[in-house]
C-alpha angles and dihedrals in degrees: 000000000000100000098042116119120209117226097249093047088056093050090048091051092048091053095042123099129211090244089064090065106028129104103249096200107028127187106250139189127231114237089233095046117125115258100236089050090051091050090051093052090051094049095045091052096041091237127151096190133026134184116248120220132196116192089345094306123115109249102166150310130269132198134214088245092053092054097041090050089056094049098082087059095048119067133157093357092305135098114241132190 
């Protein structure tokens, strides 16, 4: 039964906290970072999602799919149609 949860697993999950599983010093992207550089950072780290900061404040999340979808429209530092 693949989705079956055992009783002590349920108890552990109920007592657990997000901080027990989070990455305390994540790799981040700057909101003004160039798309090709951001894609490289995702690929080098093996990440699928990264938080985006602007002036040190969290402003969003971006995925590898988001950025790779944008790449065909971004060439040689310019947006193209």
